[in-house]
C-alpha positions as CSV (number, residue, x, y, z in Angstrom):
1,M,18.7,0.0,11.2
2,I,17.1,1.8,8.4
3,S,19.4,3.0,5.6
4,K,19.9,6.7,4.9
5,K,21.2,6.0,1.4
6,F,18.7,8.4,0.0
7,Y,19.1,11.1,2.6
8,D,20.6,13.7,0.3
9,K,18.8,12.6,-2.8
10,K,15.9,14.6,-4.4
11,I,12.8,12.6,-4.0
12,V,9.8,13.8,-6.1
13,F,6.2,12.7,-5.6
14,I,4.0,13.2,-8.7
15,G,0.6,12.9,-6.9
16,S,0.4,13.7,-3.2
17,G,-2.7,11.8,-2.0
18,N,-3.1,9.6,1.0
19,M,-0.7,6.9,0.0
20,A,2.0,9.4,-1.0
21,E,1.4,11.1,2.4
22,A,1.9,7.8,4.2
23,I,5.2,7.3,2.5
24,I,6.3,10.9,3.2
25,S,5.3,10.6,6.8
26,G,7.5,7.6,7.2
27,F,10.5,9.3,5.6
28,V,10.0,12.3,7.8
29,K,9.4,10.3,11.0
30,Y,12.5,8.3,10.6
31,D,14.6,11.1,9.1
32,I,15.7,9.0,6.1
33,V,15.3,11.7,3.5
34,K,16.0,15.4,4.2
35,R,12.7,17.3,4.3
36,S,13.8,19.9,1.9
37,N,14.8,17.2,-0.6
38,I,11.2,15.8,-0.7
39,V,9.3,17.6,-3.4
40,C,5.6,17.1,-3.6
41,N,3.5,17.8,-6.7
42,D,-0.3,17.6,-7.1
43,I,-3.0,19.2,-9.2
44,S,-4.6,20.5,-6.0
45,A,-2.9,23.6,-4.5
46,E,-4.9,23.0,-1.3
47,R,-3.6,19.5,-1.0
48,L,0.0,20.8,-1.4
49,Q,-0.6,23.4,1.3
50,V,-1.7,20.7,3.7
51,I,1.3,18.5,3.0
52,S,3.7,21.5,3.4
53,Q,2.2,22.5,6.7
54,K,2.2,19.0,8.1
55,Y,5.6,17.8,7.0
56,A,7.6,20.9,6.2
57,V,8.6,19.5,2.8
58,T,9.0,21.3,-0.5
59,V,5.9,21.6,-2.7
60,E,5.8,22.5,-6.4
61,Q,2.6,22.6,-8.5
62,N,4.5,22.8,-11.8
63,K,5.5,19.3,-12.8
64,F,8.4,20.4,-14.9
65,D,9.9,22.4,-12.0
66,A,9.2,19.6,-9.6
67,L,10.9,17.0,-11.7
68,K,14.1,19.0,-12.4
69,D,17.2,17.1,-11.2
70,A,15.1,14.4,-9.5
71,D,17.0,11.3,-8.3
72,V,13.9,9.3,-7.5
73,V,10.4,9.9,-8.9
74,F,7.4,8.4,-7.1
75,L,4.4,8.1,-9.5
76,A,1.6,8.2,-6.9
77,I,-1.3,9.0,-9.3
78,K,-4.4,7.1,-10.2
79,P,-4.0,4.3,-12.9
80,Q,-6.3,6.3,-15.2
81,Q,-4.0,9.3,-15.1
82,F,-0.8,7.5,-16.0
83,K,-1.0,7.7,-19.8
84,S,-1.6,11.4,-19.9
85,V,1.0,12.2,-17.3
86,L,3.6,10.0,-19.0
87,D,2.7,11.4,-22.4
88,E,3.4,15.0,-21.3
89,Y,6.3,14.5,-18.9
90,S,8.0,11.4,-20.1
91,K,11.4,13.1,-20.9
92,E,11.6,14.7,-17.5
93,I,10.5,11.6,-15.6
94,A,13.0,9.4,-17.6
95,K,15.9,11.5,-16.4
96,A,15.4,10.2,-12.8
97,K,17.8,7.5,-11.6
98,I,14.9,5.5,-10.3
99,I,11.1,5.6,-11.1
100,V,8.8,4.1,-8.5
101,T,5.2,3.3,-9.4
102,I,2.6,2.5,-6.7
103,A,-0.6,2.3,-8.9
104,A,-2.6,-0.9,-9.3
105,G,-2.4,-2.5,-12.7
106,I,0.5,-0.3,-14.0
107,T,3.3,-2.6,-15.1
108,T,7.0,-1.7,-15.2
109,E,6.9,-2.5,-18.9
110,F,4.2,0.1,-19.4
111,V,6.2,2.8,-17.7
112,E,9.3,1.8,-19.6
113,E,7.4,2.0,-22.9
114,N,6.1,5.5,-22.1
115,T,9.3,6.9,-20.6
116,S,12.5,5.2,-21.7
117,K,13.6,1.6,-22.5
118,K,16.6,2.3,-20.3
119,A,14.5,3.5,-17.3
120,V,15.0,1.9,-13.9
121,I,11.5,1.1,-12.7
122,V,10.5,-0.3,-9.4
123,R,6.8,-1.3,-8.9
124,V,5.3,-1.2,-5.4
125,M,2.0,-2.4,-4.1
126,P,1.2,-0.9,-0.7
127,N,-2.1,-1.0,1.1
128,T,-4.0,1.5,3.2
129,P,-2.7,0.4,6.7
130,A,0.5,2.1,5.5
131,L,-1.2,5.3,6.6
132,V,-0.7,4.1,10.2
133,G,2.7,2.6,9.6
134,K,1.3,-1.0,9.4
135,G,1.2,-1.6,5.7
136,A,1.7,-4.8,3.8
137,I,3.9,-3.9,0.9
138,A,5.2,-5.8,-2.1
139,V,8.1,-4.7,-4.3
140,C,9.4,-5.8,-7.6
141,G,11.8,-4.5,-10.2
142,G,11.6,-3.9,-14.0
143,K,14.1,-5.3,-16.4
144,N,16.6,-2.6,-15.7
145,A,16.3,-2.6,-11.9
146,S,19.1,-4.4,-10.2
147,K,18.6,-6.5,-7.0
148,E,20.4,-3.7,-5.1
149,V,18.0,-1.0,-6.4
150,V,14.9,-3.2,-5.5
151,S,16.4,-3.8,-2.0
152,D,17.0,-0.1,-1.5
153,I,13.4,0.8,-2.4
154,A,12.2,-2.0,-0.2
155,D,14.2,-0.6,2.6
156,L,12.7,2.9,2.1
157,F,9.2,1.4,2.3
158,S,10.0,-0.6,5.5
159,V,9.3,2.6,7.5
160,I,5.5,2.2,6.8
161,G,5.0,-1.5,7.1
162,R,6.2,-5.0,6.3
163,V,7.8,-5.4,2.9
164,V,8.2,-8.5,0.7
165,K,10.1,-8.7,-2.6
166,V,8.4,-10.7,-5.3
167,E,8.4,-11.3,-9.1
168,E,6.2,-8.9,-11.0
169,K,3.9,-11.7,-12.3
170,L,2.6,-12.0,-8.7
171,I,1.7,-8.3,-8.2
172,N,-1.9,-8.7,-9.4
173,A,-2.5,-11.5,-7.0
174,I,-1.0,-9.4,-4.2
175,T,-3.2,-6.5,-5.2
176,A,-6.2,-8.8,-4.7
177,I,-5.0,-10.0,-1.3
178,S,-3.2,-7.2,0.6
179,G,-4.0,-4.3,-1.7
180,S,-7.8,-4.9,-1.5
181,G,-7.6,-6.9,1.7
182,P,-8.2,-4.1,4.2
183,A,-11.7,-3.6,2.6
184,Y,-12.5,-7.2,3.2
185,V,-11.5,-6.9,6.9
186,F,-13.4,-3.6,7.3
187,Y,-16.5,-5.1,5.8
188,F,-16.3,-8.1,8.2
189,S,-16.0,-5.5,11.0
190,E,-19.0,-3.6,9.7
191,V,-21.2,-6.7,9.6
192,L,-20.0,-8.1,13.0
193,R,-20.6,-4.7,14.6
194,K,-24.2,-4.6,13.2
195,A,-24.7,-8.1,14.5
196,A,-23.6,-7.0,17.9
197,E,-26.0,-4.2,17.9
198,K,-28.8,-6.5,16.7
199,L,-28.1,-8.7,19.8
200,G,-28.7,-5.6,22.0
201,L,-25.3,-4.1,22.5
202,D,-25.0,-0.4,22.7
203,E,-23.5,1.1,19.5
204,D,-20.3,2.4,21.2
205,I,-19.8,-0.9,23.1
206,A,-20.3,-2.9,19.9
207,R,-17.8,-0.8,18.0
208,D,-15.2,-0.9,20.8
209,L,-15.5,-4.7,21.2
210,V,-15.4,-5.5,17.5
211,Y,-12.5,-3.1,16.7
212,Q,-10.5,-4.4,19.6
213,T,-11.2,-8.0,18.7
214,I,-10.0,-7.5,15.2
215,Y,-6.9,-5.6,16.4
216,G,-6.0,-8.2,19.0
217,S,-6.5,-11.1,16.6
218,G,-4.2,-9.4,14.1
219,K,-1.6,-8.9,16.8
220,M,-1.8,-12.5,17.7
221,L,-1.3,-13.6,14.1
222,I,1.9,-11.5,14.0
223,E,3.3,-12.1,17.4
224,S,2.2,-15.5,18.7
225,G,4.3,-17.5,16.3
226,L,1.3,-19.8,15.6
227,E,-0.4,-20.4,12.3
228,D,-3.9,-19.0,11.7
229,V,-5.4,-22.5,11.5
230,T,-3.9,-23.3,15.0
231,L,-5.2,-20.1,16.5
232,R,-8.7,-20.7,15.1
233,K,-8.7,-24.3,16.5
234,N,-7.5,-23.0,19.9
235,V,-10.6,-20.7,20.1
236,T,-13.0,-23.4,18.8
237,S,-13.8,-25.6,21.8
238,P,-15.8,-28.8,20.8
239,G,-19.5,-28.2,21.4
240,G,-19.0,-24.6,22.3
241,T,-20.3,-21.3,21.0
242,T,-17.5,-20.7,18.5
243,Q,-18.0,-24.1,17.0
244,K,-21.7,-23.3,16.4
245,A,-20.7,-20.1,14.6
246,M,-18.0,-21.8,12.6
247,E,-20.5,-24.4,11.4
248,V,-22.6,-21.6,9.9
249,F,-19.5,-20.3,8.1
250,L,-18.6,-23.7,6.8
251,N,-22.1,-24.7,5.7
252,S,-22.5,-21.3,3.9
253,D,-19.3,-21.9,1.8
254,F,-17.6,-18.9,3.3
255,S,-14.3,-20.0,1.9
256,D,-15.8,-20.1,-1.6
257,I,-17.1,-16.6,-1.2
258,I,-13.6,-15.4,-0.3
259,F,-11.9,-17.3,-3.1
260,N,-14.4,-15.9,-5.7
261,A,-14.0,-12.4,-4.4
262,V,-10.2,-12.5,-4.6
263,E,-10.3,-14.0,-8.1
264,K,-12.6,-11.1,-9.2
265,A,-10.2,-8.6,-7.7
266,E,-7.1,-10.2,-9.4
267,K,-9.0,-10.2,-12.7
268,R,-9.7,-6.5,-12.4
269,A,-6.1,-5.7,-11.6
270,E,-5.2,-7.4,-14.8
271,E,-7.7,-5.4,-16.7
272,L,-6.3,-2.2,-15.3
């Protein structure tokens, strides 16, 4: 059962883009935070209007007013915006009991240095499938965040996906795997769909078959209880069509391509 520990707390979102909306939608769907206690802030008045109409939460375009008496502040802004936002609103943000950051490359130490050395920071790395409640989410705490606090925030995020608690030193690697990972899957889907069309399949049929194949394969990975290696071998009959395809992947150093891509993504996360 999902905890309602934060039900009567004031939860403020600085930035109300897609990822913030995914989190808000989970809170509202499972009624774990009172709608009127969810306060959304964004530079776009139009965006706030959309959020207000969809979720019946409180919206406030003035950051000072939004942050007043906040219990938990979610920093859901782009990494490039962090320094300017923290420079201007550090005192107000630092008053919150918990500060949650969901931006790639932004460390808990960076937030502490730009708010307060005593601030309780929790860093979260979600991914875009959180938008449909199927995210892969990593959570870690700053030096002032107790295990209880980290667990409480992890519980909040469990409404939009599967959550793991890790050490912060692993977050950049996780950014490269699950944070960027959906793009890798979508690209594979795109290429496979185009291959299907090249073989003569109608565009709609190609799309339906590829999307369902990826969805069904993911479901098997989660629900079958079998490892990915085993599932792959089960599909690959000796001398069959799948084996011929797999030989191309293996001979083309497909695994090296994946390793190199992930390493590039991790390096960029460190740079940010």
